[in-house]
C-alpha positions, 0 to 999 in steps of 0.5 A, a space after each residue: 578133191 583129189 581122188 584116191 586112185 589119182 593120188 596113188 598113180 602120182 605116188 607110184 610114178 614119182 617114186 622112180 625119182 625118189 629112189 633113182 636120185 641109191 643098199 646105201 652106205 653113205 647118206 641117202 643112197 650114195 655108196 662109198 664102198 668102192 675100196 677095201 683099203 679105204 673102208 678100214 679107215 671109215 673112208 678117212 683120208 680118201 682124197 689124200 691117201 693115194 696109195 693104190 689104184 682106187 684113188 681114181 674114184 676118190 681123187 684122180 690127182 692121186 694117180 701121180 703118186 703111184 710108181 707102178 702099173 696096178 690093177 685092183 678088184 674090190 668085192 664089197 658086201 653090204 648087209 642092210 637091216 631095216 625093220 618097221 615098228 608100228 606106232 600109229 599106222 592107219 589102214 587104207 580104206 577097205 583093207 586090213 592094217 597088215 603086219 609090221 613085217 620082217 627085215 626088208 634088207 639083206 646082203 647086197 653085192 657091190 663090185 668095183 675094178 680099177 686100173 692105174 698106169 704111170 706114163 712118165 714122171 709127170 703123167 699117169 692115167 687110170 680107169 674105174 668101173 664101179 657103182 656109186 649109187 644103189 638101193 635094195 629093200 623088199 618088204 613082206 607082201 602083207 606089211 602095213 606099208 604095202 600100198 606105198 612100198 614093197 620092193 625097191 631096187 636101184 642099180 648104177 654103173 659108172 665108167 670113169 677114165 682119169 688123168 693126172 699131171 704132176 706140176 712140180 714136187 708139191 702139186 699134182 692135178 687130176 681130171 676124170 670123166 664119168 659116164 653113168 647109167 641108172 636102172 630102177 625097178 619099184 613095186 607096191 600094191 594098189 588099193 583097188 577097194 578105194 578105187 571102187 569106193 570112189 567110183 561108187 560115190 561118183 555113180 551115186 552123185 550122178 544118180 546112177 546108184 542109190 546111196 544104199 546101193 553104193 554102200 553095197 558095192 563098197 562092201 562087196 569089194 573090200 580087200 581088193 588089191 593089185 600091183 604096180 611095177 615102175 621101171 625107168 633108166 637113163 645114162 648121163 655124163 659128169 666129171 671129177 677133179 682133184 688136186 694133191 699137195 705133197 708138202 716137205 713135211 710129208 703131209 699130204 692134202 687132197 681136195 677132190 670134186 665130183 660134178 652133179 649129173 643131170 638125168 632125164 629118167 624115162 620109164 613106165 608104170 604098169 598095173 595088174 588089177 584084180 578081177 572083182 566078182 561084183 559087176 559094178 566093181 568090175 566095171 569101175 576097175 576096168 574104167 580106172 584101167 583106161 584112165 588114172 590107172 592106165 599103163 603109161 610112160 612118164 619121165 622126169 628130170 633129176 639132178 644127182 648131187 655134186 660133192 667135195 672132199 678135203 682130206 689130210 694124211 700125216 705120217 708119224 713114224 710107223 703110224 699114218 693119221 687120216 682125216 676127211 671132211 666131205 660135203 654133198 649137195 643133196 639140196 639139188 633134190 627139192 621136188 619131183 616133177 613127173 611129166 606124161 608122154 603128152 607133155 602134161 604135168 602128172 604131179 609135183 611132189 615136194 622133197 626138200 632134201 638138204 646138203 650134208 656133211 661127213 666127218 671121218 678120222 682114221 689111222 694106219 699102223 705099219 706092223 712090218 713090211 707085210 702087214 698094216 692095221 687100219 681103224 676109223 670112225 665117222 659121222 654121216 648126215 642124212 639129207 632127208 627131212 622127217 616130213 618127207 621120209 618114206 619107207 623106200 628110203 628111211 634114211 637117218 644120220 649114221 655113225 661109223 666104226 671100222 677096222 681093216 688090214 693089209 697083207 703084202 703077199 709079195 711085191 706084186 700082190 697086195 690084199 686088203 680087207 675091211 669091216 664097218 658097222 654103221 649105227 643110226 637112231 630109229 627114224 620116224 616115218 609119218 607118210 600117207 603118200 598123199 591119201 590115207 584112204 588109198 595108201 594107208 598111213 605109215 606111222 612108226 619108226 624104222 630100225 636100221 643097221 648096216 654091216 659092210 665087209 670088203 676085200 680088195 686084190 691089187 696086182 702091181 707090175 
């Protein structure tokens, strides 16, 4: 039978993968929020609109439509609301159940910057620096799921040079290279009361304690908890491709593809144990600190998904209709296999994520030479099955409602602004991370909401 403390160590180290695999605006932890102009249409038409430098990220072939050199900076704020509603949770061994907790979300800043430059009538280059994945949730220290998740923060940085080549009046091709770095820091509490209970039972089985003495040790060490901090990082390469068709009817059809990225995440799991006043409990905690709960290094291989977008942009006088169908290959995340520095397999955790689809429909209305209005709706699937949903990533299907505007201050300076509200049903969580004795059981619903505001400043010359 697996001991409570070994189950806890497996969970702590494995979570580095669960989260580093993204405050998220798209499904799971992916961040679509790379453009205020696209946010206003709920990211409809992303691979076909190609009307500013942010096309570097969504479809590099769109660089071929830009007639001037352009630099753009984007400032997005994502307000994540995430509250847990208890239904059937169970306390960990020797611990109080805890409280439902306050909002684990909050405001998160996501910046991006872009540059695009035509070389001649056929060639154009561009560059993007942005954050395509991200996550930040922080629960109260006394909440029900504190032994499974307290603080989760993931940051990514992506550098993406790109090139477009116009074959003829209809077809333009694009290609880009991605250098992406991920950093993760995850914390949660450790139930050392369960560690002491396991150790006391083992001592009793070996005849070193009587059953009554073992029960006394367990009772004397109730309420013991420590902390675990997991950090990991890696950098890897990927690529993105695109094609843009500009038909004689002024219809634009864009198709883009972003490759998967293979990470070899290396990190450390560090534990801060309590100091029991009971001598036997103190000895058990010290022994665990030299074995199952010892500070150590670990690594894992992780493939973040590839994705593809098919977009259409159709002008209708002063109105432009935009549509998107997007696919993401989240089925690349099927299990988390954690390897010790010695090469031994520490754990294998099933995830069973699924590929997802996203559908978006939006439009842009040109009021006059200076102003445009935008709006859009979208539906975004989650890749996370209920059976493997955790408090670190309580993801659910989302519906989008977005509005935006553009103000051409001058021929050189353009300002875009957008707002989106994301709606989702409460997501069920039934999770003990391998052991109810060690971690408790989180049984309930996560109530989530997302608000996104974004501003974009583009200068052309």
